[in-house]
Structures are given as C-alpha cells and as structure tokens.
N, C-alpha and C positions, 0 to 999 in steps of 0.2 A: 459548531465554531472550531477548527481543528487549529494551533497554536507549533507553530517553530520547532523540533527537534531539541530539549537542551546540549546544549558543547559537549566534545566528550571530559573536560575539564570537572564539567558540576557530575554529571553524573558520575566518576572518581570520585569525586566529596562526597554525591551522598551515598555507595557503595561502603565507604572508608566512616561516612558519619553514624551512622544510623547499619553502620555493619549489614550488609543485602547481601554485600559481597560473598561474604564467609558467616548467615545465617544455614544454623544447622534446620534451619524451617524453611524443606527443599519446595514447602506453594511457594516462601516470598522470592525462592532463590534463585526459583526457573523461573519468575516471571517478572523480577533485576534482572536474568540473562536476557530474557526473548526485546522488554524494552531497549537493555542499553549495546548492546550487540551491534547492533542498526549505524550507530555513534559513535562507538566506542569499543573498534576492536581490540583494543587493549586485554579484552575481559576476554575474547576469543580461549586461550589457550590455558587461564582456572578454568571456563565457564566446560571442556568439553574433561578436561581433567576430572573438574566433580563428576559428573550427570555417569563415567565410563569408572569413577572410583579411585583412578591413578593419583589422586589429589595426595593419599598419603592417608587417604582412611581405610579406602582396599573397601566402599559400602558403595554397590555399580548402583545408580536411578533407573529398577526396572523395570517403573509403570511408564506405563505410555502419555502421559498426562506429563512424564517428566521429561526424561528420553528424548524422545521424538521433538518437541521442538522447543528444546535448547539443541541438539546434533542440530536441528534443522536451519538456525539464526545461525551457530556456528561454519555449518556449509557455505553459508552465502556470506558470509565475510572470507573463507581460507577454507578452500574447500575441500583441500590434500589434505589441510590436520585436524580437519573433519572427521576424513577417511580415516587415517594416520591414527587418529585416537578409539573407534570403531572398530578398525583393525583388530586392534589390538584384547580387545570386550567383549568381538562378539559375541565367542560362545558359549559365553558368563549372562549372553537379553536371553529372553525367553523368545521360541521359537517364532511363534507374529510377531513382536517389535523385533525380534531382528530382519525380520520377510520385509516389513515398513519401512525400519529406517532402515535395507538397506535401498528400499528403492531413492530416496531423499535426493532430490538433483545436489550434484557437486559444480561448484562454482570456479573460479578464480576472482575474482571485484562483487566488489560490494556494489547492488545497484539501489542509486538511493533517485 
C-alpha cells in the first residue's frame, strides 16, 4: 500500500522538530533530503549546499551514497541549482564520483 506524500509544510515541520534537516548524521540527512525534495523544493538549496560543503562547514560529502542521491534529488527539483553547486565543488569530488554525478540528468521541473 502506498500513501500520498506529506504536504511540504509537514515535511518542513518534521525537519525542524526532529532536526532531520540539520542532523550531523549524513545517513539521516541524506534520506531526509531524498524523501523531502520531490514534495518540498524549498530544501533544494540547503541540500545542495550541504552535500558540496558550501553550507559553511566546508565538509564535502564525497561518499557516493551521500553525494549522488542528494544531487540527483536536487537536480529533479532545480537542475540549474544542482549544476551550479556541483560545478563549484567538482574538483573536490573523487574522480569516479565526479564522473557519475556529471551524468545526472539536469531537468528544470519536478516530475510528479
């Protein structure tokens, strides 16, 4: 059984209430962004900044299981935003990760 997605306001509340959108645990934060982004595009810029280290931390999330799904989810919401953040941090990624992330399709609209 599948259920309809939560409204964006609920996702934002969960992100704030449980600290999912600010967790220092990359596993939790990656899953939150991948679930929230298709329905709450306001998380696109914080997600792109977080995964590329442009969020003030300076810590790039270089593991493929973190960077690729988050950048793919951001690209589905705002392809130009994802491309802009990736291009700024491109040289910091491992060559294999860079090559695979570079293949992520860039779309302009969310497909629902």
